[in-house]
N, C-alpha and C positions, 0 to 999 in steps of 0.2 A: 545433244551430246551425242558424240561419235561412239560405237560400241566396236572394239578392236579385236578381231579375230587372229589367229597366229602368224597367219601370212602379213599381216601389219608390220608385225614384228621383225620377222624374217627379212621383209622386203625395204626396211626403214622408213614407214609410211610416216608423214609429219602433218599437222595441222596446227592453226592457231584455235580451235575449238575444245573445249571440253570432251575430256575421254574417259571412259570404263572400259573393262574388260570383264570377265568371269574367271576365276582362280585356275580353273581346270585348263586356260591356255596355258599358265605356266609350265604345265607338267608336259605340253607338246614341244616346248622349244630346248633348245641346244644350243652352245658355246657363245657366240655374241648376239643371238637372237636374245637369249635368256637374260644376259647381262640389259640389254635394250630393254626389256620388261622390267628388271628389278627397277632402273634407272628411272623409269616413268611412273612406275610406283613409287618410288621413293620423292618424285616430285610433284605428287596427289592425284596418278591416275586413281579413278574411283574402281575399286573392285565389288562387284553387284553377284550375289547369289538368288537367282530369281526363284520365286514360290511354285511350290510344286503344282498348283492348279495351272499355273501358267505354261509349265513345262509338258502337262498333258495336252494342253491347248495345243501347244505346236506340235507337239507328237501327231493329234487328231488330222491337224493340217497338213502335216508330211503325209501320211496314210493316205489322204484325199488327194493329194498330189503324185503320190506315188514315188516319193522321196526318201521316206522314211530308212529305208534300206541303205541308204545311200549316206545317211546322217549319222555321226557320232554322237557318243553322250554330250561331248562338248559343242557340237555344232548344234544341236536342240536347243541347250542352255542358253547359248549367245543368241540364237534368234529369239528365245525368251525374255533374254535381258535386253534387248533392243525393244521388243514389244513393252514391257512393263517401263522401262524409262524413256518412253517415246524418242528413241534415238535412230541415228542413222548408222546402219550395220554395215563395217569394212570390211569386205572379202571378196574373194577371187572365187569362191566354191559356186558352182552353179547349182548344187541341189540346194543351197541354204538361200540363194539368191530367188530358187522358184518359190519356195516355201515362204519367204519375207514378203515376194510379191501378193501372194494369195492373201496375206494378212496385212496388205499396206502399209508394210514395214519400209521406209526408203532403203536403199543399198546404194553405196561408193564401192566400185571396184578398182584395184591397184592397178597389176601389171597386165590384164586381161581384158577382152571385151566383156561387158556385162550382158546378161541375158536380153533378147529382142522380145520375149513374149512369155507368160506365165504358161505353164503346160501342168496337163493332167495325165501322167502316165498311164497305159495299159501294160498288161504282162501277156506275153504270147507263150505258149508252151512250145519247147523246142522238138517236141516227139510229134504230136497229133495237131499242133498248128492252131488250137483253140485259145481264144483271147480271155481274158480276165482283168477286171475292174482292180480289184487288188490282188497283192503280192502274197502266194503260198511258198512255202519250203520246195513242194513239189506239185506237179499238176495232179489235180485230185480226179483225174479221169483215167490218165495212161502211166502216171507216176514219173514222168520226165521232166527236167528244169525247166524254169520259166527265166525269159529273159525280159529285161523293160523295153519297152517299145515306143517310139513318137506315135500318139494317135493320129497325126496327122496325114 
C-alpha cells in the first residue's frame, strides 16, 4: 500500500497499487489538487488515522534524528500511517524521508532526488558555537538561537 503525502496530489502522482493517506492531508490542498484528493477518496482511497502510540513513536524517532522541528503534525501522522500500514511513503519531504529511513519505512519520491543516507542532526549555537544533540528554543549556555547542522 502506498501512503500519499500532499505532494503526491499536487504533482498528480499515479500508481496501480492500493493507496491511502490521512484526513489532515486534505487540509493542505487547494484548487485542482484538492479535487484530485476528493476524486481518489471517491474511488476507494483509504483514509487512515494512526494510533496515538504510533504517533508518539514517530515523534521520538524524529527527535532522535533531529528532524522533529522540521515536521508538521500532518507529516508525523503520515509517517505513522505508513509505519502502521506497513506501506510505502510517497513524499518529496527530506525530513520525512529521514525519519522513515530510521524506522525502515520504504519511501518513494516524486519530483526530487531522495535522501542518500539517514542522518541524525546536531544543533549548533549561533553565538558561542557549542553543539547539542537535541534541539532547544535557545542555547542553554548563552541564550542565542540554535541552527541544525549536518554532523558529517
